[in-house]
MDTraj code that builds the backbone (N, CA, C; nanometers):
import mdtraj as md
import numpy as np

residues = "MET ILE PRO MET THR SER ARG ILE ASP ARG ILE LEU ALA ASP ALA ARG ALA ARG LEU HIS ARG LEU THR ALA GLY GLU VAL PRO ALA ALA LEU ARG ARG GLY ALA ILE LEU VAL ASP ILE ARG PRO ALA ALA GLN ARG ALA VAL GLU GLY GLY THR THR ALA ALA LEU VAL ILE GLU ARG ASN VAL LEU GLU TRP ARG CYS ASP PRO THR SER ASP ALA ARG LEU PRO GLN ALA LYS ASP ASP ASP VAL GLU TRP VAL VAL LEU CYS SER GLU GLY TYR THR SER SER LEU ALA ALA ALA ALA LEU GLN ASP LEU GLY LEU HIS ARG ALA THR ASP VAL ILE GLY GLY TYR GLN ALA LEU THR GLU ALA GLY VAL LEU ALA GLU LEU THR PRO ALA PRO".split()
xyz = np.array([
    [0.8372, 1.8406, -1.2329],
    [0.8451, 1.7149, -1.2340],
    [0.6500, 1.6753, -1.2429],
    [0.5921, 1.6113, -1.3598],
    [0.4836, 1.5530, -1.4115],
    [0.4510, 1.4536, -1.3052],
    [0.3532, 1.4001, -1.1548],
    [0.3136, 1.2499, -1.1134],
    [0.3097, 1.1349, -1.2128],
    [0.3601, 1.0649, -1.2044],
    [0.2873, 0.9284, -1.2938],
    [0.1838, 0.8932, -1.2440],
    [0.0946, 0.8198, -1.3049],
    [-0.0317, 0.7842, -1.3504],
    [-0.0274, 0.6260, -1.3707],
    [-0.0618, 0.5328, -1.2625],
    [-0.0301, 0.3782, -1.2673],
    [-0.1453, 0.3594, -1.3277],
    [-0.0652, 0.2352, -1.4248],
    [-0.1514, 0.1807, -1.4878],
    [-0.2770, 0.1001, -1.5023],
    [-0.3213, 0.0945, -1.4121],
    [-0.4343, 0.0798, -1.3720],
    [-0.5496, 0.1931, -1.3589],
    [-0.4666, 0.3220, -1.3251],
    [-0.5681, 0.4623, -1.2858],
    [-0.5950, 0.4532, -1.4664],
    [-0.5221, 0.3857, -1.5815],
    [-0.5637, 0.5162, -1.7187],
    [-0.6182, 0.4169, -1.7543],
    [-0.6242, 0.3042, -1.7328],
    [-0.7505, 0.1662, -1.8351],
    [-0.8681, 0.2387, -1.6904],
    [-0.8766, 0.2097, -1.6039],
    [-1.0256, 0.2515, -1.4747],
    [-1.0313, 0.4024, -1.6132],
    [-0.9722, 0.5136, -1.5763],
    [-0.9866, 0.6239, -1.6985],
    [-1.0379, 0.5740, -1.8233],
    [-0.9721, 0.5604, -1.8823],
    [-1.0128, 0.5190, -2.0526],
    [-1.2057, 0.4437, -2.0298],
    [-1.1693, 0.3381, -1.9236],
    [-1.3388, 0.2327, -1.8903],
    [-1.4334, 0.3476, -1.9227],
    [-1.3990, 0.4114, -1.7453],
    [-1.5369, 0.5005, -1.7682],
    [-1.5642, 0.6399, -1.8363],
    [-1.5165, 0.6456, -1.9413],
    [-1.4972, 0.7857, -2.0820],
    [-1.5434, 0.7278, -2.2244],
    [-1.5778, 0.5719, -2.1571],
    [-1.6325, 0.5216, -2.2362],
    [-1.7504, 0.5011, -2.1970],
    [-1.8013, 0.4781, -2.0498],
    [-1.9401, 0.5127, -1.9635],
    [-2.0048, 0.5610, -1.9776],
    [-2.1288, 0.5228, -2.0155],
    [-2.2109, 0.7118, -1.8921],
    [-2.2151, 0.6227, -1.7480],
    [-2.2302, 0.6734, -1.7117],
    [-2.1936, 0.6487, -1.5836],
    [-2.2805, 0.6389, -1.4646],
    [-2.3520, 0.5665, -1.3703],
    [-2.5752, 0.6581, -1.3236],
    [-2.4947, 0.6597, -1.1348],
    [-2.5615, 0.7885, -1.1076],
    [-2.5040, 0.8127, -0.9933],
    [-2.6342, 0.6990, -0.9621],
    [-2.5924, 0.7489, -0.7858],
    [-2.6830, 0.6894, -0.7446],
    [-2.8177, 0.6729, -0.7003],
    [-2.8357, 0.7998, -0.7299],
    [-2.9920, 0.9032, -0.7366],
    [-3.0731, 0.8175, -0.8367],
    [-2.9532, 0.8442, -0.9437],
    [-3.0530, 0.7319, -1.1463],
    [-3.0822, 0.6558, -1.1148],
    [-3.0280, 0.5478, -1.0600],
    [-3.1153, 0.3906, -0.9654],
    [-3.2340, 0.3570, -1.0068],
    [-3.2889, 0.4141, -0.8842],
    [-3.4211, 0.3412, -0.9541],
    [-3.5129, 0.4073, -1.0281],
    [-3.4716, 0.5444, -1.1474],
    [-3.5301, 0.5715, -1.2231],
    [-3.4775, 0.4397, -1.3328],
    [-3.3412, 0.3329, -1.3109],
    [-3.3075, 0.3483, -1.4467],
    [-3.3730, 0.1446, -1.4498],
    [-3.3903, 0.0714, -1.3071],
    [-3.4662, 0.0553, -1.2568],
    [-3.6166, -0.0160, -1.3001],
    [-3.7094, 0.0757, -1.3329],
    [-3.8231, 0.0718, -1.3483],
    [-3.7972, 0.1162, -1.5297],
    [-3.6894, 0.1225, -1.5881],
    [-3.7756, 0.1644, -1.7191],
    [-3.7375, 0.0019, -1.7853],
    [-3.6296, -0.0977, -1.6995],
    [-3.6117, -0.2532, -1.7017],
    [-3.4562, -0.2656, -1.7170],
    [-3.3583, -0.1215, -1.6372],
    [-3.2171, -0.1620, -1.6805],
    [-3.1823, -0.3432, -1.5370],
    [-3.1227, -0.3580, -1.5311],
    [-3.1162, -0.5197, -1.4463],
    [-2.9539, -0.4957, -1.4101],
    [-2.9934, -0.4374, -1.2687],
    [-2.8907, -0.3963, -1.1674],
    [-2.8095, -0.5030, -1.1474],
    [-2.6888, -0.5507, -1.1574],
    [-2.6035, -0.6412, -1.1203],
    [-2.5268, -0.6875, -1.0005],
    [-2.4833, -0.6564, -0.9469],
    [-2.3999, -0.7174, -0.8077],
    [-2.2384, -0.8676, -0.7760],
    [-2.1639, -0.7127, -0.8824],
    [-2.0492, -0.8676, -0.8157],
    [-1.9731, -0.8561, -0.7491],
    [-2.0128, -0.7574, -0.6225],
    [-1.9009, -0.8339, -0.4573],
    [-1.9065, -0.9910, -0.4571],
    [-1.7798, -1.0047, -0.3944],
    [-1.8064, -1.1918, -0.3567],
    [-1.9019, -1.1895, -0.2638],
    [-1.9210, -1.2874, -0.1686],
    [-2.0402, -1.2880, -0.1295],
    [-1.9257, -1.2312, -0.0004],
    [-1.8628, -1.2875, 0.0977],
    [-1.8006, -1.2130, 0.1923],
    [-1.8448, -1.0758, 0.1854],
    [-1.8233, -0.9990, 0.1334],
    [-1.7959, -0.8303, 0.1169],
    [-1.9828, -0.8381, 0.0753],
    [-2.0420, -0.8936, 0.0458],
    [-2.1607, -0.9017, 0.0222],
    [-2.2916, -0.9058, 0.1829],
    [-2.2271, -0.9631, 0.2503],
    [-2.2085, -1.0533, 0.3465],
    [-2.1810, -0.9373, 0.4685],
    [-2.0792, -0.8042, 0.4799],
    [-2.0070, -0.7397, 0.5836],
    [-2.1012, -0.6222, 0.5661],
    [-2.1796, -0.5444, 0.3984],
    [-2.1209, -0.4969, 0.3398],
    [-2.3528, -0.4232, 0.3540],
    [-2.3457, -0.5645, 0.3375],
    [-2.5124, -0.5648, 0.2896],
    [-2.5351, -0.6062, 0.1864],
    [-2.6712, -0.5866, 0.0955],
    [-2.6739, -0.6140, -0.0363],
    [-2.8713, -0.5474, -0.0366],
    [-2.9333, -0.5557, -0.1821],
    [-3.0275, -0.5802, -0.2202],
    [-3.0847, -0.6161, -0.2929],
    [-3.2570, -0.6867, -0.2736],
    [-3.2570, -0.7314, -0.3295],
    [-3.3920, -0.7627, -0.4494],
    [-3.2740, -0.5913, -0.5020],
    [-3.2824, -0.5461, -0.6313],
    [-3.1835, -0.5496, -0.7230],
    [-3.1069, -0.6374, -0.7095],
    [-3.0008, -0.6869, -0.8045],
    [-2.9737, -0.8259, -0.8249],
    [-2.9343, -0.8393, -0.9485],
    [-2.9131, -1.0253, -0.9435],
    [-2.7465, -0.9982, -0.9384],
    [-2.7155, -1.0999, -0.8355],
    [-2.5701, -1.1981, -0.7973],
    [-2.4974, -1.2513, -0.9015],
    [-2.3981, -1.1720, -0.9699],
    [-2.2982, -1.2293, -1.0314],
    [-2.1765, -1.2290, -1.0801],
    [-2.0844, -1.2545, -0.9745],
    [-1.9448, -1.2289, -0.8951],
    [-1.8431, -1.2074, -1.0189],
    [-1.8025, -1.0860, -1.0088],
    [-1.7612, -1.1175, -1.1054],
    [-1.6571, -1.1539, -1.1974],
    [-1.6127, -1.3351, -1.0850],
    [-1.5597, -1.4546, -1.2206],
    [-1.5888, -1.4557, -1.3755],
    [-1.7554, -1.5006, -1.3660],
    [-1.7824, -1.5274, -1.4362],
    [-1.8931, -1.5236, -1.4745],
    [-1.9316, -1.2811, -1.5149],
    [-1.9865, -1.2177, -1.5432],
    [-2.0108, -1.2035, -1.6547],
    [-1.9388, -1.2073, -1.7315],
    [-1.9294, -1.2016, -1.8829],
    [-2.0042, -1.2908, -1.9898],
    [-1.9403, -1.4379, -1.9209],
    [-2.0454, -1.5406, -2.0145],
    [-2.1706, -1.5468, -1.9377],
    [-2.2331, -1.4614, -1.8193],
    [-2.3812, -1.4965, -1.7377],
    [-2.4285, -1.3573, -1.8395],
    [-2.4255, -1.2779, -1.9117],
    [-2.4714, -1.1512, -1.9822],
    [-2.4495, -1.1884, -2.1531],
    [-2.3010, -1.2757, -2.1782],
    [-2.3503, -1.2328, -2.3211],
    [-2.4692, -1.3388, -2.3456],
    [-2.5630, -1.2710, -2.4290],
    [-2.6604, -1.3696, -2.4824],
    [-2.5937, -1.4691, -2.5496],
    [-2.4514, -1.4453, -2.6665],
    [-2.4413, -1.5582, -2.7814],
    [-2.3823, -1.7295, -2.6573],
    [-2.3266, -1.6518, -2.4682],
    [-2.3359, -1.8210, -2.4316],
    [-2.4428, -1.9038, -2.4122],
    [-2.3631, -2.0415, -2.3664],
    [-2.4061, -2.1295, -2.3795],
    [-2.4300, -2.1352, -2.1843],
    [-2.3686, -2.0372, -2.1297],
    [-2.3154, -2.0218, -1.9838],
    [-2.4605, -1.8801, -1.9444],
    [-2.5553, -1.8175, -2.0636],
    [-2.6374, -1.6707, -2.0222],
    [-2.7614, -1.7312, -1.9784],
    [-2.7560, -1.6260, -1.8859],
    [-2.8816, -1.5953, -1.8416],
    [-2.9933, -1.5413, -1.8953],
    [-3.0993, -1.6568, -1.8161],
    [-3.2492, -1.5469, -1.9186],
    [-3.2377, -1.4361, -1.9143],
    [-3.2041, -1.3354, -1.8641],
    [-3.1804, -1.2272, -1.8473],
    [-3.0609, -1.1495, -1.9698],
    [-3.0312, -1.2839, -1.9851],
    [-2.8866, -1.2107, -2.1280],
    [-3.0021, -1.2255, -2.2648],
    [-3.0881, -1.1375, -2.2556],
    [-3.1241, -1.1481, -2.4254],
    [-3.0862, -1.0979, -2.5763],
    [-2.9630, -0.9734, -2.5034],
    [-2.9999, -0.9369, -2.5962],
    [-2.8479, -0.8378, -2.6356],
    [-2.8204, -0.7808, -2.7435],
    [-2.7363, -0.7132, -2.6478],
    [-2.7928, -0.5709, -2.6395],
    [-2.8852, -0.5428, -2.6313],
    [-2.9816, -0.3958, -2.5827],
    [-2.9439, -0.4088, -2.4326],
    [-2.9793, -0.4953, -2.4073],
    [-2.9968, -0.4909, -2.2006],
    [-2.9020, -0.4156, -2.2054],
    [-2.9546, -0.3430, -2.0388],
    [-2.8604, -0.2491, -1.9274],
    [-2.8511, -0.2956, -1.8574],
    [-2.7566, -0.3417, -1.8109],
    [-2.7174, -0.4289, -1.7681],
    [-2.6160, -0.2691, -1.6327],
    [-2.6581, -0.2890, -1.5086],
    [-2.6043, -0.2088, -1.4496],
    [-2.5328, -0.2421, -1.3187],
    [-2.3519, -0.2198, -1.3240],
    [-2.3227, -0.3181, -1.2824],
    [-2.3091, -0.2318, -1.2025],
    [-2.2157, -0.3276, -1.0051],
    [-2.2486, -0.2048, -0.8857],
    [-2.1684, -0.2798, -0.8353],
    [-2.0508, -0.2788, -0.7348],
    [-1.9354, -0.3239, -0.6731],
    [-1.9222, -0.2495, -0.6174],
    [-1.8346, -0.2329, -0.5263],
    [-1.8586, -0.1432, -0.3964],
    [-1.8549, -0.0100, -0.3775],
    [-1.7397, 0.0562, -0.4730],
    [-1.7318, 0.1413, -0.4504],
    [-1.7612, 0.2105, -0.5101],
    [-1.7412, 0.1038, -0.6393],
    [-1.7476, 0.1654, -0.8185],
    [-1.6556, 0.1969, -0.8985],
    [-1.5456, 0.1017, -0.8630],
    [-1.3783, 0.1351, -0.9376],
    [-1.3770, -0.0461, -1.0589],
    [-1.4264, -0.1195, -0.9263],
    [-1.4152, -0.2869, -0.9990],
    [-1.5397, -0.2676, -1.1663],
    [-1.6698, -0.2188, -1.1469],
    [-1.8132, -0.1720, -1.1382],
    [-1.7777, -0.1190, -1.3203],
    [-1.6810, -0.0255, -1.2985],
    [-1.6274, 0.0077, -1.4228],
    [-1.5679, -0.0681, -1.5005],
    [-1.4239, -0.1436, -1.4793],
    [-1.3819, -0.2012, -1.5462],
    [-1.4869, -0.3054, -1.6123],
    [-1.5168, -0.3921, -1.5032],
    [-1.6675, -0.4759, -1.5369],
    [-1.7635, -0.4432, -1.6656],
    [-1.8678, -0.3419, -1.6808],
    [-1.8748, -0.2699, -1.7131],
    [-1.8298, -0.2574, -1.8947],
    [-1.6423, -0.1801, -1.8514],
    [-1.6184, -0.1550, -2.0646],
    [-1.6316, -0.2948, -2.0865],
    [-1.5927, -0.3957, -2.0241],
    [-1.6189, -0.5399, -2.0632],
    [-1.7091, -0.5523, -2.1505],
    [-1.8043, -0.5474, -2.0664],
    [-1.8695, -0.5903, -2.0892],
    [-1.9206, -0.5476, -2.2008],
    [-1.9289, -0.4395, -2.2808],
    [-1.9254, -0.3820, -2.3203],
    [-1.7950, -0.3766, -2.5109],
    [-1.7028, -0.4892, -2.4334],
    [-1.6216, -0.4736, -2.5024],
    [-1.6674, -0.6649, -2.5657],
    [-1.8182, -0.7003, -2.5081],
    [-1.8936, -0.8405, -2.5338],
    [-1.9324, -0.7811, -2.6300],
    [-1.9529, -0.6315, -2.6382],
    [-2.1261, -0.5482, -2.7956],
    [-2.2154, -0.5139, -2.6966],
    [-2.1811, -0.5176, -2.5835],
    [-2.3452, -0.5428, -2.4686],
    [-2.3310, -0.4276, -2.4585],
    [-2.3710, -0.2928, -2.5270],
    [-2.3195, -0.1390, -2.6210],
    [-2.3995, -0.0134, -2.4865],
    [-2.4890, -0.1083, -2.4198],
    [-2.6315, -0.0239, -2.2565],
    [-2.5370, -0.0344, -2.1370],
    [-2.4855, -0.1203, -2.1152],
    [-2.3501, -0.1750, -1.9839],
    [-2.3200, -0.0751, -1.9398],
    [-2.3478, -0.0452, -1.7789],
    [-2.3188, 0.0765, -1.7234],
    [-2.3030, 0.0160, -1.5815],
    [-2.2040, 0.1750, -1.5148],
    [-2.1776, 0.1120, -1.3418],
    [-2.2429, 0.2203, -1.2860],
    [-2.2219, 0.2254, -1.1628],
    [-2.3113, 0.2888, -1.0543],
    [-2.1640, 0.3918, -0.9939],
    [-2.1681, 0.4936, -0.9800],
    [-2.1369, 0.6092, -0.9624],
    [-2.0879, 0.5419, -0.7844],
    [-2.0142, 0.6073, -0.7215],
    [-1.9126, 0.4876, -0.5911],
    [-2.0188, 0.3746, -0.5626],
    [-2.0440, 0.2983, -0.6230],
    [-2.0955, 0.1800, -0.5891],
    [-2.2292, 0.1554, -0.4770],
    [-2.2176, 0.0670, -0.4395],
    [-2.3066, -0.0022, -0.3133],
    [-2.2859, 0.0693, -0.1793],
    [-2.1603, 0.1760, -0.1695],
    [-2.1671, 0.2864, -0.0206],
    [-2.2577, 0.3867, -0.1003],
    [-2.2144, 0.4171, -0.2528],
    [-2.3249, 0.5415, -0.2619],
    [-2.4722, 0.4969, -0.2535],
    [-2.4932, 0.4362, -0.2870],
    [-2.6782, 0.3805, -0.2597],
    [-2.7036, 0.4105, -0.0946],
    [-2.6164, 0.3415, -0.0617],
    [-2.6627, 0.3639, 0.0929],
    [-2.6249, 0.4649, 0.1774],
    [-2.5374, 0.5844, 0.1456],
    [-2.5005, 0.7042, 0.1329],
    [-2.6083, 0.8524, 0.0998],
    [-2.6921, 0.7721, 0.0025],
    [-2.8307, 0.8393, -0.0116],
    [-2.9185, 0.8138, 0.0155],
    [-2.9677, 0.6302, 0.0490],
    [-3.0759, 0.6070, 0.0675],
    [-3.1420, 0.5665, 0.0043],
    [-3.1774, 0.5087, -0.0780],
    [-3.2247, 0.4686, -0.1802],
    [-3.2502, 0.3820, -0.2426],
    [-3.1848, 0.2730, -0.1493],
    [-3.1769, 0.0879, -0.1688],
    [-3.2995, 0.0870, -0.1707],
    [-3.4092, 0.1552, -0.0532],
    [-3.5413, 0.0815, -0.0301],
    [-3.6107, 0.1236, -0.1428],
    [-3.5638, 0.2224, -0.1817],
    [-3.6475, 0.2208, -0.3831],
    [-3.6454, 0.1725, -0.5135],
    [-3.5072, 0.0885, -0.4158],
    [-3.4742, 0.0146, -0.5492],
    [-3.5875, -0.1659, -0.5557],
    [-3.6106, -0.2101, -0.6958],
    [-3.7394, -0.3049, -0.7322],
    [-3.6736, -0.4034, -0.7879],
    [-3.6690, -0.5133, -0.8165],
    [-3.6146, -0.5646, -0.9099],
    [-3.7005, -0.4836, -1.1141],
    [-3.5953, -0.5635, -1.1972],
    [-3.6979, -0.5050, -1.3181],
    [-3.7529, -0.5887, -1.3566],
    [-3.9487, -0.5718, -1.3893],
    [-4.0065, -0.6963, -1.4578],
    [-4.0060, -0.8116, -1.4958],
])
top = md.Topology()
chain = top.add_chain()
for i, resn in enumerate(residues, 1):
    res = top.add_residue(resn, chain, resSeq=i)
    for name in ("N", "CA", "C"):
        top.add_atom(name, md.element.get_by_symbol(name[0]), res)
traj = md.Trajectory(xyz[None], top)
C-alpha cells in the first residue's frame, strides 16, 4: 500500500517547487546584493530562539499587506515586484508557504531559507548577516 501524503505536505511541496530556496550559507550574499530578509516568526518564538538585526520583522499575519507594493499598508521597502524578499521562519516550513503567497501577489523573486532560523544558527552565519543598504 502506498502511504498517503497529507494535504498540507502536498501544498508545501507545490510551494517549494516554485521557489529558488536559499541555503543558510547563501543568505549573506543575498543580503549583500540587496535582498531583504524578513523574519515572520511570532514575538514569543523570537524571544526564545533569538533573532538577527539583519532581518525586518513582519509577523506572518500581515506579511502580504506589508510587502505588496500596491497596498496602502506597504512598507517603504516594498518598492516594486522586483524586490528580493527572503522569508525566514524557525525551520523553513511556514516560510515556504509565505514566500509562495508573496509570489502569488506578483513578487516573483520571493523565496525562503531552507531550515529557517535554526539553519542560520547551525551554519554559524548569523554574525555575517547585515541588513541591505
